[in-house]
C-alpha positions in Angstrom: 14.5 -20.4 25.0 16.2 -22.5 22.3 14.8 -22.1 19.3 12.2 -19.5 20.0 14.2 -17.0 17.3 13.8 -19.5 14.7 10.3 -20.4 15.5 9.2 -16.2 15.2 11.0 -16.3 12.1 9.0 -19.4 10.4 6.2 -17.7 11.7 6.3 -14.2 10.1 8.2 -15.6 7.2 5.0 -16.2 5.6 4.0 -12.4 5.6 7.3 -11.1 4.3 6.0 -10.9 0.8 2.7 -9.0 2.1 5.1 -6.9 4.6 7.3 -5.9 1.5 3.6 -5.2 -1.0 2.7 -3.0 2.5 5.4 -0.7 2.2 5.7 -0.2 -1.5 2.3 0.9 -1.1 3.0 3.2 1.8 5.5 4.9 -0.2 4.4 5.2 -3.3 0.9 6.7 -1.4 2.9 9.0 0.6 5.6 10.1 -2.0 3.0 10.9 -4.6 0.2 12.3 -1.9 3.1 15.0 -1.4 4.4 15.7 -4.5 0.8 17.0 -5.2 0.5 18.8 -1.7 3.5 20.6 -2.9 2.0 21.7 -6.7 -1.4 22.6 -4.7 0.5 24.2 -2.0 2.8 26.3 -4.5 -0.7 26.9 -5.9 -2.5 28.3 -2.6 0.5 30.7 -2.0 0.2 32.0 -5.3 -3.4 32.7 -5.1 -2.4 34.3 -1.4 -0.2 36.4 -2.8 -1.5 38.2 -6.0 -5.0 36.5 -6.4 -6.8 39.3 -4.9 -8.5 39.7 -1.6 -11.3 37.2 -2.4 -9.2 34.2 -3.7 -6.6 35.0 -0.6 -9.5 34.8 1.9 -10.4 31.7 0.6 -7.0 30.1 0.6 -6.7 31.1 4.5 -10.2 29.4 5.2 -9.2 26.1 3.4 -5.7 26.1 5.3 -7.4 26.6 8.6 -10.2 24.4 8.1 -7.5 21.8 6.8 -4.8 22.3 9.9 -8.2 22.6 12.3 -9.6 19.1 11.7 -8.4 15.9 12.3 -6.9 13.9 9.4 -8.9 10.9 10.0 -12.3 12.8 9.1 -10.5 13.8 6.0 -9.6 10.6 4.9 -13.3 10.0 5.5 -14.7 12.5 3.8 -12.7 11.8 0.7 -13.5 8.2 0.9 -17.4 8.9 1.1 -18.7 12.2 1.0 -17.1 13.4 -2.4 -17.9 10.5 -4.2 -21.5 11.0 -3.3 -21.4 15.0 -3.3 -19.6 14.3 -7.0 -21.7 11.1 -7.8 -18.3 9.6 -9.0 -16.4 6.4 -8.0 -13.3 6.8 -6.0 -10.8 3.4 -5.5 -9.4 3.6 -1.7 -5.5 3.9 -3.2 -7.0 6.8 -5.1 -9.1 8.4 -1.9 -6.4 8.4 0.3 -4.0 9.8 -1.6 -5.7 12.4 -2.5 -7.1 13.3 1.4 -3.1 12.8 2.1 -2.1 15.6 -0.6 -4.9 18.0 0.3 -4.1 17.9 4.0 -0.1 18.2 3.3 -0.6 20.8 0.5 -2.0 23.5 3.8 1.0 22.7 5.6 3.1 23.3 2.3 1.4 26.7 2.0 2.5 27.7 5.2 6.0 26.1 4.8 6.8 28.4 2.2 5.2 31.4 3.3 7.3 31.2 6.3 10.3 30.9 3.8 8.8 33.6 1.5 8.9 36.3 4.6 12.6 36.1 5.0 13.6 37.0 1.6 13.9 40.5 0.4 11.1 42.1 -1.3 12.8 43.8 -4.0 13.2 40.2 -6.1 9.7 40.1 -7.8 10.0 43.8 -8.9 13.4 42.9 -10.1 12.5 39.7 -11.6 9.9 42.3 -13.7 11.8 44.8 -14.9 14.0 42.6 -16.4 10.9 41.4 -18.4 9.9 38.5 -16.5 5.9 37.9 -16.1 4.8 36.9 -12.0 5.1 33.0 -12.9 8.6 33.5 -14.1 9.4 35.4 -11.5 8.2 32.7 -9.1 9.4 29.3 -11.2 12.6 30.9 -11.8 13.9 32.9 -8.8 11.2 32.5 -5.8 10.4 29.2 -5.8 14.2 27.7 -6.0 15.1 30.1 -2.9 12.2 29.2 -0.6 12.4 25.3 -1.4 16.2 25.1 -0.2 15.3 27.6 3.0 12.4 24.9 3.3 14.1 22.0 3.0 14.2 21.2 6.8 10.5 22.2 7.7 9.5 20.3 4.4 10.9 17.0 5.5 9.2 17.0 8.5 6.2 17.3 7.1 6.8 14.6 4.6 7.5 12.5 8.1 4.1 13.5 9.4 2.6 12.6 6.3 3.8 9.6 5.7 3.1 8.9 9.5 -0.4 9.7 9.0 -0.3 7.8 5.7 -1.7 4.5 8.0 -4.9 6.1 8.2 -5.7 4.6 4.8 -5.9 1.6 6.3 -9.5 2.5 7.4 -10.7 2.9 3.9 -9.5 -0.8 3.4 -6.4 0.1 1.6 -3.3 -2.8 1.9 -0.5 -0.8 3.6 1.8 -1.4 5.8 -0.3 -0.9 8.8 -2.9 -2.9 7.5 -0.8 -5.6 6.9 1.0 -5.3 10.4 -3.0 -5.6 11.3 -4.2 -8.7 9.5 -0.7 -10.8 10.6 -1.0 -9.5 14.4 -4.7 -11.1 13.9 -3.7 -14.4 12.4 -0.3 -14.9 14.7 -1.2 -13.4 17.9 2.0 -11.9 17.8 1.2 -7.8 18.1 5.1 -7.3 20.0 6.8 -9.0 17.6 5.3 -8.0 14.2 4.3 -4.2 15.5 7.6 -3.7 15.9 8.8 -4.9 12.7 6.5 -2.4 11.4 7.6 0.4 13.8 11.7 -1.3 12.3 10.0 -0.6 8.7 8.6 2.9 9.2 12.3 4.2 10.8 13.9 2.7 7.9 11.7 4.7 5.1 12.2 7.9 7.5 15.6 7.5 7.9 16.5 7.0 4.0 14.0 10.1 3.3 15.9 12.3 6.6 19.2 11.3 4.3 18.0 12.3 0.8 16.9 15.5 2.0 20.6 16.0 3.2 21.5 15.6 0.0 19.0 17.2 -2.3 20.0 20.1 0.6 23.4 20.2 -0.2 22.9 19.9 -4.0 20.5 23.5 -3.5 23.7 24.7 -1.4 25.9 24.6 -4.5 23.6 26.2 -6.6 22.3 29.0 -4.3 25.7 28.9 -2.0 23.7 32.6 -0.5 20.6 30.8 0.1 20.6 31.7 3.9 
């Protein structure tokens, strides 16, 4: 019908700023959570490899619990249970980022452990023979190769994390999913607004995938024999 497109644009226009802010919140929360998750995942891998039987067992239990429970429940625990147990106040956004980070850390540690199994067993002893301590061997020799080999699965994990970030809307974070829901309630245009939201998520993920390919090419120049 003539004018339908113009009417839709006029209806959606007031929410453009909200969608932009929601998309920014989604991206920032996902990136921060993923960065923290990578750090924790590396620590988990080190503990599993060099922390002794007890710490290795703790890591295995942690990974199993995280992978075996819904991210939604983890989000609710981070926002409602942890503050009560620790007697602290946690704002919705930091609680959401914490839950996402702890979730992705378990998967990152398993991704890196899988990559570790493809490396030669003599690399750590060789680094130690050169005078490096264990942390130096991992920092300068092992981790660069692990991350190079893990770029595709890590990209997939970031994709899953960004999709899961929509769960922070249940703890009152004004992210992209929350904006779409609120706008839909006000306009009664669910198809149009959720289609727009899906397009925004796709655009973000497309940029992330493109960035991962560039990173992989750069790593290939530094580690030409990584595979």
